[in-house]
FIMIZA-596924 format. One record per residue: chain; residue number from 1; y, x negated, z negated of N, C-alpha, C, O in turn; residue in three letters. Coordinates in pm, whole numbers, padded with zeros to 5 digits. Layout:
% residues N
FIMI chain   n     nY     nX     nZ    caY    caX    caZ     cY     cX     cZ     oY     oX     oZ res
FIMI     A NUM      Y      X      Z      Y      X      Z      Y      X      Z      Y      X      Z ala
...
***
This chain:
% residues 57
FIMI chain   n     nY     nX     nZ    caY    caX    caZ     cY     cX     cZ     oY     oX     oZ res
FIMI     A   1  09820 -12656  02773  09890 -12533  02740  10037 -12566  02713  10068 -12655  02634 met
FIMI     A   2  10124 -12494  02778  10268 -12515  02761  10321 -12421  02653  10297 -12300  02658 glu
FIMI     A   3  10391 -12477  02557  10450 -12397  02451  10598 -12381  02476  10667 -12477  02514 leu
FIMI     A   4  10648 -12262  02455  10791 -12240  02468  10831 -12126  02376  10746 -12051  02329 lys
FIMI     A   5  10959 -12115  02350  11011 -12007  02268  11087 -11912  02358  11199 -11942  02401 tyr
FIMI     A   6  11026 -11797  02387  11093 -11703  02476  11169 -11596  02399  11230 -11507  02459 asp
FIMI     A   7  11167 -11603  02269  11243 -11510  02186  11276 -11582  02057  11193 -11655  02003 tyr
FIMI     A   8  11394 -11563  02008  11427 -11618  01878  11534 -11531  01813  11608 -11459  01881 cys
FIMI     A   9  11541 -11539  01682  11644 -11467  01608  11747 -11570  01566  11712 -11674  01511 lys
FIMI     A  10  11874 -11542  01591  11979 -11636  01555  12077 -11571  01458  12105 -11452  01467 ile
FIMI     A  11  12127 -11649  01368  12219 -11600  01266  12354 -11668  01279  12360 -11791  01279 ser
FIMI     A  12  12462 -11590  01289  12594 -11653  01290  12623 -11715  01153  12602 -11651  01050 pro
FIMI     A  13  12669 -11838  01153  12695 -11907  01028  12802 -12013  01050  12776 -12116  01113 asp
FIMI     A  14  12922 -11989  01000  13033 -12084  01013  13055 -12125  01158  13063 -12244  01189 arg
FIMI     A  15  13065 -12028  01246  13090 -12051  01389  12974 -12122  01458  12993 -12181  01565 asp
FIMI     A  16  12856 -12117  01399  12738 -12174  01463  12626 -12071  01460  12633 -11973  01386 lys
FIMI     A  17  12526 -12093  01541  12411 -12005  01544  12288 -12086  01504  12264 -12194  01557 tyr
FIMI     A  18  12210 -12033  01412  12091 -12103  01363  11968 -12033  01421  11950 -11913  01404 ile
FIMI     A  19  11885 -12111  01491  11760 -12055  01543  11664 -12040  01427  11641 -12135  01352 val
FIMI     A  20  11608 -11921  01410  11519 -11896  01297  11373 -11882  01337  11287 -11948  01279 glu
FIMI     A  21  11345 -11799  01435  11206 -11773  01470  11185 -11776  01620  11276 -11746  01697 tyr
FIMI     A  22  11065 -11813  01661  11028 -11809  01802  10884 -11766  01815  10808 -11771  01718 gly
FIMI     A  23  10845 -11723  01933  10706 -11686  01959  10638 -11799  02034  10699 -11861  02122 his
FIMI     A  24  10515 -11825  02001  10434 -11922  02071  10371 -11849  02190  10293 -11756  02170 asn
FIMI     A  25  10404 -11888  02314  10358 -11815  02431  10288 -11905  02531  10306 -12027  02532 thr
FIMI     A  26  10208 -11841  02614  10141 -11910  02724  10139 -11818  02844  10079 -11710  02838 tyr
FIMI     A  27  10204 -11859  02953  10212 -11778  03074  10264 -11637  03045  10216 -11539  03103 lys
FIMI     A  28  10360 -11628  02957  10423 -11499  02928  10352 -11414  02824  10402 -11308  02788 gly
FIMI     A  29  10236 -11459  02775  10162 -11383  02674  10185 -11443  02536  10178 -11564  02518 tyr
FIMI     A  30  10214 -11357  02439  10232 -11404  02302  10096 -11433  02241  10008 -11348  02241 thr
FIMI     A  31  10080 -11554  02189  09951 -11596  02134  09939 -11571  01984  09828 -11551  01934 leu
FIMI     A  32  10049 -11573  01915  10042 -11558  01770  10167 -11490  01718  10261 -11464  01794 ser
FIMI     A  33  10167 -11463  01589  10286 -11403  01529  10401 -11503  01534  10379 -11621  01557 ser
FIMI     A  34  10524 -11456  01512  10638 -11548  01517  10618 -11666  01423  10568 -11651  01311 pro
FIMI     A  35  10658 -11784  01469  10645 -11904  01388  10783 -11957  01355  10878 -11941  01433 ile
FIMI     A  36  10794 -12020  01241  10922 -12078  01201  10947 -12204  01282  10861 -12291  01291 lys
FIMI     A  37  11064 -12213  01343  11100 -12334  01417  11194 -12416  01331  11254 -12365  01236 val
FIMI     A  38  11208 -12540  01363  11296 -12628  01287  11439 -12573  01289  11481 -12512  01388 ala
FIMI     A  39  11511 -12595  01183  11650 -12552  01177  11730 -12628  01281  11739 -12751  01277 asp
FIMI     A  40  11786 -12555  01374  11864 -12617  01481  11994 -12539  01496  11991 -12416  01510 arg
FIMI     A  41  12105 -12607  01495  12236 -12543  01506  12293 -12561  01646  12273 -12665  01709 ser
FIMI     A  42  12363 -12459  01693  12430 -12465  01822  12572 -12415  01802  12595 -12319  01729 phe
FIMI     A  43  12666 -12481  01867  12806 -12441  01850  12833 -12305  01913  12921 -12232  01866 ser
FIMI     A  44  12758 -12270  02017  12768 -12138  02078  12630 -12093  02117  12539 -12174  02131 thr
FIMI     A  45  12613 -11962  02136  12482 -11912  02176  12444 -11959  02316  12326 -11962  02350 glu
FIMI     A  46  12543 -11995  02399  12513 -12045  02533  12439 -12179  02527  12375 -12218  02625 lys
FIMI     A  47  12447 -12248  02416  12376 -12374  02400  12228 -12352  02371  12150 -12448  02365 ser
FIMI     A  48  12189 -12229  02355  12050 -12195  02324  11996 -12111  02438  11989 -11988  02425 cys
FIMI     A  49  11956 -12172  02551  11921 -12097  02671  11799 -12008  02657  11784 -11913  02734 pro
FIMI     A  50  11711 -12036  02561  11591 -11955  02545  11610 -11841  02446  11514 -11771  02414 phe
FIMI     A  51  11734 -11821  02397  11760 -11717  02298  11812 -11590  02363  11891 -11592  02457 cys
FIMI     A  52  11764 -11479  02310  11822 -11351  02346  11923 -11316  02239  11917 -11368  02127 gln
FIMI     A  53  12017 -11229  02271  12115 -11190  02172  12047 -11098  02071  12019 -10982  02100 lys
FIMI     A  54  12021 -11151  01953  11954 -11075  01849  11999 -11131  01715  11947 -11232  01668 asn
FIMI     A  55  12096 -11066  01653  12159 -11121  01535  12106 -11053  01409  12071 -10935  01410 tyr
FIMI     A  56  12101 -11130  01302  12063 -11072  01174  12184 -11005  01112  12298 -11039  01143 thr
FIMI     A  57  12158 -10911  01024  12269 -10841  00959  12301 -10903  00825  12392 -10857  00756 ser
***
């Protein structure tokens, strides 16, 4: 089974984006509720290819 994050919530923080949540998926189907992923920082959102633009307020 291949795991990937096809959705995540990112928060702008000091000119970086922090990945907060992702969905555990298999062949495009969501298997479980959102899971917490490790804190990972990116200098720009383009560095996070699996992220959709979805910012917290």
